[in-house]
C-alpha positions in Angstrom: 13.2 -15.3 -26.2 15.2 -13.4 -28.8 16.4 -10.2 -27.2 17.3 -7.7 -29.8 19.1 -4.4 -28.8 21.3 -1.7 -30.4 24.6 -0.9 -28.7 25.0 2.9 -28.6 28.2 4.9 -27.8 27.5 7.9 -25.5 30.8 9.4 -26.4 29.6 9.7 -30.0 26.2 11.2 -29.3 24.5 7.9 -28.7 25.4 6.7 -32.3 25.3 3.0 -32.9 28.7 1.3 -32.3 29.0 0.2 -35.9 27.3 0.3 -39.3 28.1 -3.3 -40.2 25.7 -5.9 -41.7 23.8 -9.0 -40.5 26.0 -11.7 -38.9 29.1 -9.7 -39.8 32.3 -11.4 -38.4 33.8 -7.9 -38.0 30.9 -6.9 -35.7 31.7 -9.9 -33.5 35.4 -9.1 -33.5 34.9 -5.4 -32.7 32.6 -6.0 -29.8 33.7 -9.4 -28.6 34.6 -8.1 -25.1 31.1 -6.7 -24.3 29.2 -9.6 -26.0 31.3 -12.2 -24.2 30.7 -10.4 -20.9 26.9 -10.2 -21.6 26.8 -13.9 -22.4 28.8 -14.8 -19.2 26.5 -12.6 -17.1 23.4 -14.2 -18.5 24.8 -17.8 -18.2 26.0 -17.0 -14.7 22.3 -16.5 -13.7 21.5 -20.1 -15.0 20.1 -19.0 -18.3 21.5 -20.9 -21.2 22.1 -19.1 -24.5 21.0 -20.8 -27.7 22.7 -18.3 -30.0 23.8 -14.7 -30.4 24.7 -12.7 -33.5 24.8 -9.3 -35.1 21.4 -8.3 -36.5 20.3 -6.1 -39.4 20.4 -2.6 -38.0 23.5 -0.6 -37.3 25.0 -1.7 -34.0 22.2 -4.2 -33.4 22.7 -7.6 -31.8 20.5 -10.5 -30.7 20.9 -12.9 -27.8 18.6 -15.9 -27.8 18.0 -17.7 -24.5 16.7 -21.2 -23.9 13.2 -22.3 -23.0 11.6 -22.3 -19.6 8.0 -22.7 -18.4 6.0 -19.6 -19.3 6.2 -17.5 -16.1 9.8 -18.5 -15.4 10.7 -17.6 -19.1 9.3 -14.1 -18.6 11.3 -13.7 -15.4 14.4 -14.9 -17.2 13.7 -12.4 -20.0 13.7 -9.5 -17.6 17.0 -10.8 -16.0 18.5 -11.2 -19.5 17.7 -7.6 -20.4 19.0 -6.3 -17.1 22.3 -8.2 -17.6 22.6 -6.8 -21.2 22.0 -3.2 -20.1 24.3 -3.6 -17.0 27.2 -5.1 -19.0 26.8 -2.5 -21.7 26.9 0.3 -19.1 30.0 -1.2 -17.5 31.7 -1.0 -20.9 30.7 2.6 -21.4 27.9 1.8 -23.8 24.1 1.9 -23.8 21.9 -1.0 -24.8 18.7 0.3 -26.4 15.7 -2.2 -26.6 13.4 0.4 -28.1 11.2 -1.2 -30.8 11.9 1.4 -33.5 14.8 3.7 -33.1 14.9 5.3 -36.6 12.7 4.9 -39.7 15.6 3.9 -41.9 16.7 0.9 -39.8 15.0 -2.3 -38.6 13.7 -2.2 -35.1 14.3 -4.3 -32.1 12.0 -7.3 -31.4 11.6 -9.5 -28.4 10.4 -12.6 -30.3 8.9 -15.3 -28.1 9.0 -18.9 -29.3 6.8 -21.3 -27.6 5.9 -25.0 -27.7 2.9 -27.1 -26.7 3.6 -30.1 -24.5 1.3 -33.1 -24.4 -0.4 -34.5 -21.4 -1.4 -38.1 -20.6 -0.4 -40.5 -23.4 1.8 -37.9 -25.0 4.0 -37.9 -21.9 5.1 -34.2 -22.0 6.5 -34.4 -25.5 6.6 -31.3 -27.7 3.6 -31.6 -29.9 5.0 -29.1 -32.4 7.8 -31.4 -33.5 7.9 -32.0 -37.2 7.6 -35.5 -38.7 9.9 -36.7 -41.5 7.8 -37.8 -44.6 9.7 -39.1 -47.6 13.0 -37.7 -46.2 11.5 -34.2 -45.8 10.7 -32.4 -42.5 7.0 -31.8 -42.7 4.6 -30.3 -40.1 2.3 -33.1 -39.1 0.3 -31.4 -36.4 -2.2 -33.3 -34.3 -5.6 -31.8 -33.7 -4.5 -30.2 -30.4 -1.8 -28.2 -32.1 -4.1 -27.2 -34.9 -6.7 -26.0 -32.4 -4.0 -24.2 -30.3 -2.7 -22.3 -33.4 -6.2 -21.5 -34.6 -6.9 -20.1 -31.1 -3.8 -18.0 -31.0 -4.5 -16.6 -34.5 -8.1 -15.9 -33.7 -7.0 -14.0 -30.6 -4.1 -12.1 -32.3 -5.9 -8.8 -32.4 -6.4 -9.0 -28.6 -2.8 -10.2 -28.0 -1.1 -7.5 -30.0 -1.9 -4.7 -27.5 0.1 -6.7 -24.9 3.0 -7.6 -27.2 3.2 -4.2 -29.0 2.1 -2.0 -26.1 3.3 1.4 -27.3 3.0 3.6 -30.4 6.7 3.0 -31.0 6.0 -0.7 -31.2 3.4 -0.2 -33.9 6.0 1.8 -36.0 7.9 -1.5 -36.2 5.0 -3.6 -37.4 5.4 -3.2 -41.2 5.7 -5.7 -44.0 9.1 -7.0 -45.1 10.7 -6.2 -41.7 10.4 -9.6 -40.0 8.0 -8.1 -37.5 5.1 -10.5 -37.6 2.6 -7.9 -38.8 0.3 -10.5 -40.6 -2.2 -12.8 -39.0 -0.8 -16.1 -40.3 1.5 -19.0 -39.4 4.2 -20.7 -41.4 7.3 -22.8 -41.3 10.4 -20.5 -41.5 8.1 -17.6 -42.3 9.7 -14.5 -40.8 6.6 -12.4 -41.5 4.4 -14.7 -39.3 3.6 -13.5 -35.7 
């Protein structure tokens, strides 16, 4: 999961802690103490962190945790969010996970990446892995992956009420905001759900 949140300062009327830009080194420097403590708390619960960085909105950060089986992954997501909120509070800050805080800023997502593992002859290998063709990474999906993706896309209108379960979530689902508001898939396509 990619857990996005905005750090707010209650001493300044819950204003974001900074107005810096995407992946700003200054944002890392200014908030290293709280971010390091968050990562330590998450990793202390046995949840590996794939990456973390400042995001696009003012005071926004993202912590990406590693993969787990589906039900365990959701449990780990809830623990991750509790750790982020708890550490922020211990540092005199608030961590807001709200999907859309203001209209003029990007919202917070909770992007879920998933894979499909093979059974039998495939021996549990990730069926989404890309194949190199003429020196270029190219999606070479087998029929199981193609069917799986088609099923997810066909069911997307029924999935969205669970993944965007509030009116505030729908405020975030607009084009050009990396929110996955189109029914499509793509390699490195930030607009795909």
